[in-house]
N, C-alpha and C positions, 0 to 999 in steps of 0.2 A: 576284317578281310577274310574272305572265304576262298579256299582253293579246292577246285573240284577236278578230279582226274577221271576222265571217262574213257572206257574201253569200248570202242565201237566194233561190234562183232559183225562186220559187213565186208563183203568182197567188193572193193572199189576198182573201177577202171582207172587206168593210169592218168587219163585226163582229169577225172574227178579228184584224184589225190593232188594233182598239181594245182588245181583251182583252190582246194581247201587249205593249202599251205600259206596262202596270203594272209597277212595280218589285218587287212581291211575287210570287215565283215558287217553286213547289214541283215537284220532279221525282220521279217514282216509277220505280225500277229493278226490273224483274221479268224474270228469265231473259234478261238482255242487252237487253231492250227498254226504252225510255225513254218515259214519258208525262209531259206537262207540264201544270201547273195554275196558274191566276193568281187574284189578288185575296186579300183578307184571309182568305177561307175556303179557300185553296189547301191548307193542311195538312189540314183536315177532309176535303176532296175526295180528296186523295191517300191519306189513311188509309182512307177508305171503299172505295177502289178496290184497296187493297193486300191481299195474302195473306201469311201468315206466311213469313218469310225475305226479304221485300222490303226495299229501302232507300229512305227518303224523305229528300231533301236540300232544305233551305230556304234561300232567299236571306236577306239582312238585311231587317229590317222586323218589324212586329208581326202575328202570325198568331193566329187564333181556335183555341182548343183543340178537339180532337175529343171531349173529355170522357173517356170510358172507353178505355183501351188494353188490348185483349184479344188482339191479334195480336202475334206474335213478330216485331216489326219493328225496324229500326235507323233512328233519326232523327238527322240531322246538320244543324246550323245553322252560321251564319257566325261565331259566337263570342258570348261572354257580355259582352264589353266593346267599347267603340268602336262600330264599324259593326255592331251586334249583331243577332242574331235573338232576338226575344222572343215569348212565347206568353201570350196573355191567356185567363183562365179556368182552372179547376181541371183537373188531370190525375190520373186514377185508374187505377192499374196493377194489373190482376189477370187471371190466365189462367183458362180454364175448368178446367184441371187444373194444379196446381203441380208441375211436373217440369222436367227439364233441357231440354225442348223450348220452354219459355216463359222466355226470357232477353232481354227487350227492352233496347235500348241507346239512350241519349240522349247526344249530344255537341255542345258549342258552342251551347247554348241558354240563354236567360235566362227562367226561369219566373216570371212576375209574380205568380202566385197560388199555390195549394197543389199540391204533389205528394204524393199519398197512395199508399203502397205496400201492397198486400194480399198476393196470392199470386204468387210468382215464384221461380225458381231462377237464380241468377247474373245478376240485372239489373244494369245499369251506368249510372251517371251520371258522365260524363267532361267535364271542363272546362265545367261548367254553373254558373249562379247560380240559386239557388232561394230564393224568398221565404219559403216554409214547407214543411218536409219532415216528414211524419208516417207512422208505421208502424202497421199495424192487424191484423197476423196473424202467428202463430208459424210459419205455412207459408212465410213469406218467408225465404229463406236465401241466404247468400253474396252479399249486395248490395255492389257495389263503388262507392265514392265517391272519385274521383281528380281532383285539381286543381279542386276545386269551392269555391264560396263559398255558404254557407247562412245566411240571416239569422234563421232560427228553426227549430231542429231538435228534434223530439220523437221520439227513437228508443228505443222501448220494447218492440219485438217483433222476432223473427227474429234473423238474424246479419249482421254487417257487417264490411267491411274499408275503412278510411278512410285515404287516403294524401295527404299534402301538400295539405291542405285547411284551410279556415277555417269554423268552425261556431259560431253562437250557440246554446248548448245549454240546452234546458229540462230534458231528461232523457236519459240514455244507459244505460238498464238492459237493453237488448238485449245479446246476446253480441257484443262489439265488439273488433276489433283496430285500433288507431289508431297510425299512424307519421307523424312529422314534420308535425304539424298544430297548429293553434291552436284552443283551445276557449275561447270568450268566455262568461263566466258572466253577463254583462249585470247585471241587478238581483237575481239570485238568489244565495243563499248555499249552500244544501244542494246538493251535487253527488253524485248516486247513479250509480255506475259498475260495470259488470261486464265483465271481459275484460282485455286488455293494452294498455298505452300506452307508447310509446317515443319519445324525442326530441321531445317536444311542449311547447308553451307553454300554460299555463292562466291566463287573464286574470281575476283576481278582481274582486269588487265591494265587499266590506265586511269588517269585522273578524270577522264570524260565518261566513266561508267555511270549509267543511270538506268533505272527500271521505268519502262513506259507501260501503262495499263491499256490492254485491249478490252473494252467494255467494263470489266470488273476484275479486281484482284484483291485477295486477302492473304496476308503473310503474318504468321505468328512464330515467335521464337526462332527467327532465322538469323544467320551470321553472314555478314558481307566482309570479305577480306580484300582490300585493294586500296588504290591511291585516291579514289573519289570521296568527296565529302558530301555528295548529294544523292547517293544511290537510292536510299529509301525515301528521300524528301522531294525529289524532282517532280514526280507526278502526284498531284493532290488527290487524285481518285484512288490512290492506294490506301487500303484499310488494313488494320491489324495493329498489334502492339508487341513490345518486348523484343524488337529487332535491333541488333547491335552491329556496329561497324568497327573494324580493326584495320590498322595501317598495313600497307602492302608488304612491309618487311617482317610481318608476323609469321613465325614458323607454325604451319598448320598441322603437318603430318609428321609421324615418326620417320627418322632417317632410315632409308632402305625399304620402307613398306611398299608393297605392290598392290595392296588393297585399301589404301587411303585411310589407315588407322591414325587417329589423332594422337598428338603427344599426350603424355600423362597429365601435364598441366591443363591442356585444353579439355581433356576428358572430364576433369573435375570442375572446370569453370564454365564450359559451354554446355549448358543443360537445356533440354527441351521441356515441353509442357508436361511430360510424364516423369520428369526427374532423371531421365537417362541422357547420355550425351547426344548432341545433335550429330547429323551426318549418318553415314551408312551403317555404322556399328551400334547405333542406338535404337530406341524404340522396342516394340514387342517382337520384331522380326529382324534381328541383327544380320548383317551381310554374311553369307556363307556360300562360296562358289561351288561346293560339292553338290552334284545332282541328288535329288531325293530318292530316285529309283535306283535299283541295283544296276551297276555298269560293268560291262566286260572290259577289263583293262589289260588282259593278256589272252592271246589265242594262238596256241602253238600246236601244230600237227606233226607227228613223226614222219620222216621222209618215206617210210615204207611200212607195210604191214608185217606183223610177226609171222612165224611159220604156221601158226594155226589160224591165220586170216584176220587177226585183231589189229586195230589201228589205235595208237595212243594219241589222245587229244588232251592238252593241258589248258584249262580255262581258269583264269583268275577273275573273280568278281568282287567289286568293291561297292559297298552301300553306305549311305550317310547315316 
């Protein structure tokens, strides 16, 4: 934790001081120049001023969504937990042309509504929480979901790589690679899947749970917990080995955990192909919700300047 006290030796108009005192701040980085925006609309204002390649950094607090994301920007928030950055309103991601030039990145953000992905090459959702994630185009490719929590995922188009994340999945018929993640089936039984899954936990819902293969599926060292006895055996096209099933009354996670940590017993017994625990906290990239870039966690401006025209600004920065 770093704490920086800045004395701004500037004469500010009363309107400028009033605007600066808000705790909602967005900065826009363009070619080494920084622009600053304030209020709940700061994200919208920063995005409207951005061009492809720019970086938008958001303080903690709740920001209004710009709606459509068509520019190739990087958006960094203060985190999806605790003193978090949240975005209200739907976010629709699609480029004018789906190619390698359009690869927007979001990190450390809690999306309170829907994120809908249309056309993009290599878009990234890193250390984010997403209320609803939907895909709508086969022109979406190589989407990375890393260290995320998604409360409702409908991944039916494009291609994905999902790493050390938790998803409540309605459908996963896109071409998907999933490693060290947790798939929560919620109230659904049919689980259609295409791709590969390794060292994952599948949390079932009832005795009719079963995995159905779209085209092809390969599962290795995965754990199913639920009432069904046929989850891994229903579809004969399913390939892979060392997948295990446990009854629905099995305690999976530590009591009180908010990041789906396994019980000590399961950590020792449920091991993946690399010898570490299955699920979000195993593998070479254990789950960590803290954004990798420095984040502004506190931004306080004195109500008025000093007698010599200086304004005290207290900024607290946290880095992983």
